[in-house]
N, C-alpha and C positions, 0 to 999 in steps of 0.2 A: 505799672510803676515810673515814679520820676527820674529823672537822670541824676538826683540827688543821692536818690535813694539807691541806686545801681552803684554809682559811686564809692557810697558809702559800705556795700557790703564789699566790694572791692577793698577797701582800705581796712578793713577788721580780718585779724586773722580768725580762721573758721573754729580752730580750737581752741584758742590761747582767748579768745572773744577782746585781744587788744590792737589797737591801731597801728598800724605797718609806717603812719606816715605820722610827724609830729607836728604841733601848733606853735603859730596860729595857722599855718598853712591849711593844714586840713583842713579847716572851719571856711577858710577863705574861698577854697577851692567848691564846698558844699554851697557858699554862697554864688559864686562865679557858675553853679552848673544848674540852680533857681533861675536866674536871670537869661540864662540860654532857653531855658525851659518860656519863661515865658514870653523868648524871642519867635520860638520857635510858635506857639500857641498864638502870634501875630500882638501880643500882649503889649510890645515894647520894641523900643530898638535903638540904633546909636547911632546919632546924628554925624551927618559926613558935612564935605565942604560943597556948599550949593545950594546949604537949607536953608540959611537965613540966618544961622546959628553957629556957634564955638561947634567944630568938627569934636568926636569923641565923647561925646555927652549922652546921659540916658535922657529914652522921649517917650513918653505914652502913647502908645498907638489908641487903647482900648483902656476905659479905666475900669469895667465890669467884672464882676467875680468870676472865676475860674470856677469855682465848687468846691476847690482844694483849697481848707484850712490855712495849709503853708506858703503857697503861691497865694493865695491872696491877702496874707499879711504881708508880706514881704511888695506885693504889688500897692498896696495900698502904700506902701511906705515909699515907694519910690512915684507914686501920685503927686503923695506931700514934698517931695524934693525933688521937683524938676528942677532938668539942667545941669545934673552935677558928673563930675566922670564917674565912672564905674570906682578904679582905684579909690576916690575918696568916700565912696559908699559901703566898701562890700566889707568892711568891718563892724559896721551896722546892724546889715542886713544879715553877717553870720551870727549875733546873738541869739542865744538858746535854739538855734536851728539844727545842731548836732542831736542835741538831746529829744529836742522834738521829734528826730525822724529815728531814732534808735528807739525812742518808744513807740512809734507806730509799725514800727517793724515787729519789736516784739508783740505788739496788740494781735498783728496778724499772723504768728505763729513762724517769721521767718527768722528772727533769732530769738536769743533766750537769756532773760534780766538776769545775770549770776552775781549776786552778793556776796560780799564777802568783807573782812578787815584787816588791813594791814597792819603787821604785828598788834594783831589782834585789837589793836586802837582805832584806826582812822577807817571807815566805810566807804566800800569802793563797788564801784558794778562792774562786772564781764561782759561781752555779749558776743558768747561763741553762739556758730549760726546752729540754728533748728530743721529747717528746714531749705537746703542750699537748692534744691532745682531750679529757682530762678536765677540764683546768682551762675549756676554753672552753665545756662542758657547765656546769659550776657559776656563771660571769659569765655567761650565756642566762637562766638562773632567777634572777641577783643582777637583772640588766637590767629581767625582769620586772617584777618586784617592784618595782625604782625608781624606773623608767618609764613601765614602761606600768601600776603599779598593783593588777596581783594579788595575789592574798594569798598569805605566803610560808608553805610547810612548817616545821618545827620547827626544819632545819639552817638551811634558808635564811637564816631571822627570826637564828638564832642569830648566823651569819656577818656579817649585816645591825649587829647588836647591837654586835658585839666592833667592827668596824669603825667605828661610832661612838664607841664609847668612846675608839678612836685617834686620833678626827678625819683619816682617811684615806679614807672614802668618795669624794670628789673626783679621789682619785690612782687609782683602783681602777678608778671610772667616768668616765673622762679623757673621753668625748665627750659629755658633759651639756652642754648650753647654760647654762643658768642652775644653778649650782653652789647655791647658796642654798638653790632648791629643791630641791638633790639632797639637801643634809645634812638640811634640815629634814623631807624625807619619811623617810630611814635613821633620822630620831630619832621620828619619830611609828611607824614600823615599831618601832624598840627599847623603844616605852612602851604599843606597842596589846595585845590579848589574841589571840594567834594561835596559842598553844599552851598544852598542860595545864598545871594550878597548878604543879606538880612542876617541869616546865620550865623555867614564866614566872618563879620562884621563882629558881632556878639563872641562870638568865640574867641576871637584875637584881643579883641579887649578884656574881656576875662582871665584870658594869657597870663596880660601885659598887666594886672589890676592883682591878680594871685602871686604873680612876681615881684610888683614894687609893694605893696605890702607887707611881702613876708621878709623884704632888703628893709622896710622899715621900721618892721617889728624887734627885726635881729638888730641893727644898729641901736635901737632904744635901750633893749635889754643889755646889749653890751654898756651904752654910755651909765645906765643905771649899776652894771655891777663895777661899772669902774670910779664912780662916784664915793 
């Protein structure tokens, strides 16, 4: 599964089928997970000082399709918009992404699409777990890093960094006695050297992009509410 799919499973309650993180942060984190995946596949990179271009920009290394339609749609977008900062692209990259991932997970039998109506009028779809075996494996790796102190692999490290950016680590690992220590451990992992340089750059930029996008969205909403 994609990192974005693992992240989505962690961010939806297995029983209620409701997200535990709000919008737009959840959607931006999913887009960040896709860009990290493309970096792991050697498709994209983040420019650094000395590359001959402005640092901190998205760079395409290989525009050939990955074979995954969700990844390829976002890769094509980055190809068409080169040299942009992740935080300026993450909103566009997140469009329809959550729905695509949820639908695909339901098609695979991992989630169940539970359709209902709010107040008997407004249609709403919940996404409770149908087969939680893969999610259980992801959670096991996550808890081994956060609670036991094992070194994360690149995918688990990326998940922890994105969860930390959303400030939902304590909502995902709910049985931790010391929530403050759990958050500090997640922040430490997010900032430590557990991956190749390209992946570390991507994770750091995605964290910053998610945080910046949330701040901008919150500011815009606040301004709209006061006008």
